[in-house]
TIZAVO-181659 format. One line per field, with one value per residue (C-alpha): residue number from 1; x, y, z; residue in three letters. Coordinates in nm, 2 decimals. Example, Ala and Ser with C-alpha at 12.3 -4.5 7.8 and 13.67 -1.06 7.14 Angstrom:
# residues 2
n [1_2]
X [1.23_1.37]
Y [-0.45_-0.11]
Z [0.78_0.71]
res [ala_ser]
# end
This chain:
# residues 201
n [1_2_3_4_5_6_7_8_9_10_11_12_13_14_15_16_17_18_19_20_21_22_23_24_25_26_27_28_29_30_31_32_33_34_35_36_37_38_39_40_41_42_43_44_45_46_47_48_49_50_51_52_53_54_55_56_57_58_59_60_61_62_63_64_65_66_67_68_69_70_71_72_73_74_75_76_77_78_79_80_81_82_83_84_85_86_87_88_89_90_91_92_93_94_95_96_97_98_99_100_101_102_103_104_105_106_107_108_109_110_111_112_113_114_115_116_117_118_119_120_121_122_123_124_125_126_127_128_129_130_131_132_133_134_135_136_137_138_139_140_141_142_143_144_145_146_147_148_149_150_151_152_153_154_155_156_157_158_159_160_161_162_163_164_165_166_167_168_169_170_171_172_173_174_175_176_177_178_179_180_181_182_183_184_185_186_187_188_189_190_191_192_193_194_195_196_197_198_199_200_201]
X [11.37_11.11_10.90_10.92_10.55_10.53_10.28_10.27_10.43_10.60_10.75_11.08_10.99_11.34_11.70_12.01_12.33_12.64_12.88_12.95_12.60_12.25_11.94_11.61_11.26_11.00_10.62_10.45_10.14_10.08_10.43_10.46_10.12_10.29_10.65_10.89_11.25_11.48_11.23_11.33_11.16_11.26_11.30_11.33_11.47_11.72_11.67_11.68_11.65_11.38_11.54_11.23_10.86_10.66_10.30_10.23_10.30_10.67_10.98_11.35_11.64_12.01_12.19_12.57_12.84_12.82_12.45_12.49_12.77_12.58_12.23_12.02_11.93_12.22_12.01_11.68_11.57_11.27_10.96_11.10_10.85_10.98_10.86_10.80_10.76_10.77_10.98_10.79_10.63_10.71_10.35_10.27_10.25_10.55_10.38_10.70_11.03_11.30_11.44_11.71_11.70_12.08_12.12_12.38_12.41_12.22_12.09_11.90_11.59_11.68_11.34_10.97_10.73_10.37_10.06_9.70_9.70_10.07_10.42_10.76_11.05_11.41_11.68_12.06_12.25_12.62_12.79_12.90_12.53_12.42_12.52_12.27_11.97_11.78_11.46_11.15_11.36_11.31_11.48_11.41_11.40_11.36_11.22_10.96_10.97_10.95_10.98_11.24_11.05_11.34_11.72_12.04_12.40_12.38_12.01_11.68_11.32_11.02_10.65_10.46_10.09_9.86_9.88_10.26_10.24_9.99_10.13_10.51_10.77_10.83_10.51_10.67_11.04_11.16_11.42_11.75_11.62_11.85_11.71_11.83_11.89_11.90_11.95_11.83_12.03_12.00_12.20_12.48_12.50_12.50_12.79_12.98_12.94_13.02_13.34_13.49_13.78_13.68_13.78_14.08_14.00]
Y [11.37_11.10_10.85_10.55_10.56_10.54_10.78_10.64_10.41_10.63_10.55_10.64_10.80_10.93_10.88_11.07_10.89_11.11_10.84_10.95_11.10_11.07_11.28_11.09_11.20_11.04_11.05_11.10_11.31_11.28_11.39_11.66_11.82_12.07_12.01_12.30_12.33_12.23_12.01_11.66_11.35_10.99_10.77_10.40_10.53_10.78_11.15_11.33_11.71_11.82_12.01_12.08_12.01_11.96_12.01_11.64_11.53_11.45_11.58_11.56_11.49_11.46_11.15_11.18_10.91_10.87_10.78_10.56_10.37_10.32_10.25_10.05_10.37_10.29_10.00_10.18_10.26_10.39_10.20_10.11_10.15_10.34_10.41_10.79_10.99_11.36_11.50_11.49_11.81_11.92_11.91_11.56_11.23_11.01_10.70_10.49_10.58_10.85_10.80_11.02_10.90_10.82_10.47_10.27_9.99_9.74_9.39_9.15_8.94_8.57_8.42_8.50_8.29_8.38_8.31_8.37_8.74_8.84_8.74_8.70_8.83_8.74_8.98_8.94_9.23_9.33_9.20_9.56_9.66_9.35_9.49_9.77_9.54_9.39_9.18_9.40_9.70_9.93_9.91_10.09_9.88_10.08_10.36_10.15_10.16_9.80_9.60_9.32_8.99_8.75_8.78_8.58_8.68_8.80_8.82_8.96_8.90_9.14_9.04_9.24_9.32_9.34_9.72_9.71_9.43_9.63_9.98_9.94_9.78_9.52_9.34_9.24_9.23_8.89_8.67_8.83_9.18_9.44_9.67_9.98_9.96_10.23_10.11_10.30_10.62_10.60_10.27_10.43_10.73_10.50_10.30_10.61_10.75_10.42_10.38_10.72_10.73_10.84_11.21_11.27_11.40]
Z [11.56_11.47_11.65_11.42_11.34_10.96_10.80_10.45_10.20_9.94_9.60_9.45_9.11_9.02_9.10_8.98_9.05_9.09_9.19_9.55_9.59_9.46_9.44_9.50_9.39_9.61_9.59_9.93_9.93_10.30_10.41_10.15_10.24_10.47_10.37_10.28_10.17_10.45_10.64_10.75_10.63_10.73_10.43_10.54_10.87_10.71_10.79_10.46_10.40_10.16_9.87_9.67_9.70_9.38_9.31_9.24_9.60_9.53_9.70_9.62_9.86_9.83_9.97_10.02_10.03_10.41_10.39_10.09_10.26_10.59_10.47_10.21_10.02_9.78_9.65_9.60_9.25_9.05_9.17_9.51_9.80_10.11_10.46_10.51_10.83_10.89_11.18_11.51_11.63_11.99_12.09_11.95_12.12_12.12_11.98_11.92_12.07_12.02_11.66_11.52_11.16_11.19_11.07_11.27_11.02_10.81_10.87_10.66_10.70_10.76_10.84_10.84_11.05_10.97_11.18_11.11_11.22_11.27_11.18_11.34_11.14_11.23_11.13_11.13_11.27_11.29_11.61_11.67_11.73_11.91_12.26_12.22_12.16_12.45_12.46_12.50_12.41_12.11_11.78_11.45_11.13_10.81_11.01_11.19_11.58_11.69_12.01_12.03_12.09_12.06_12.07_11.98_11.96_11.60_11.54_11.68_11.62_11.60_11.60_11.34_11.38_11.08_11.06_11.03_10.77_10.57_10.59_10.58_10.36_10.63_10.53_10.19_10.27_10.16_10.32_10.22_10.21_10.35_10.62_10.80_11.17_11.44_11.79_12.10_12.14_12.52_12.52_12.33_12.56_12.87_12.72_12.64_12.99_13.16_12.96_13.05_13.29_13.64_13.70_13.92_14.26]
res [met_phe_thr_gly_ile_val_glu_glu_leu_gly_glu_val_val_gly_lys_glu_asp_phe_gly_asp_ala_ala_arg_leu_ser_ile_arg_gly_pro_val_val_thr_ala_asp_ala_arg_his_gly_asp_ser_ile_ser_val_asn_gly_val_cys_leu_thr_val_val_glu_val_gln_ala_asp_gly_cys_phe_thr_ala_asp_val_ile_lys_glu_thr_leu_asp_arg_ser_ser_leu_arg_gly_val_gly_val_gly_ser_arg_val_asn_leu_glu_arg_ala_ala_ala_val_asn_ser_arg_leu_gly_gly_his_ile_val_gln_gly_his_val_asp_gly_thr_gly_his_val_ile_ala_arg_thr_pro_ser_glu_arg_trp_glu_val_val_arg_ile_ala_leu_pro_thr_ser_leu_ala_arg_tyr_val_val_glu_lys_gly_ser_ile_thr_val_asp_gly_val_ser_leu_thr_val_ser_gly_leu_gly_his_asp_trp_phe_glu_val_ser_leu_ile_pro_thr_thr_leu_glu_thr_thr_thr_leu_gly_ser_ala_pro_val_gly_ala_gln_val_asn_leu_glu_val_asp_ile_ile_ala_lys_tyr_val_glu_arg_leu_met_ser_arg_asp_ala_pro_glu_ser]
# end
């Protein structure tokens, strides 16, 4: 589990393409400081398992077809910047919201409206996910826990503070950029429970 509070901007330094899978090498000295084989690290909102930790602050992780099909990781290459977060510790504060690192789908940036100190970013989302998004609710965009500040039938807006603009990939994501989306897991469970047939008496 993660909180959506990005710890550092990492960089993809290697990518092996196997057709239906890939192996990424990512530099992230903060998240690798105490990382071991088998640990989970969120990469642009995707929970990946550490295969190997290297002495130069890099780690490798395998990405299978399911993840490549559902996320923007299929488009990353050497030099790409990525948001990184280690799995939350049980005794830590939950600064964002409950994030699984299981991407529900992708959206794309359709507008950016800057102001002097902050910026509103509008993101298109699949209609299949729109029902889980509510104004003032939480959503994860490329691994960043954000509050929905505006909402339409096929888009939502988030208002980014200077820290988010400076320390995550969202600060430089241009119009048209693809982003990973994870909706609030609680909304999906509620929908599932409400849709079940009532038990027979």
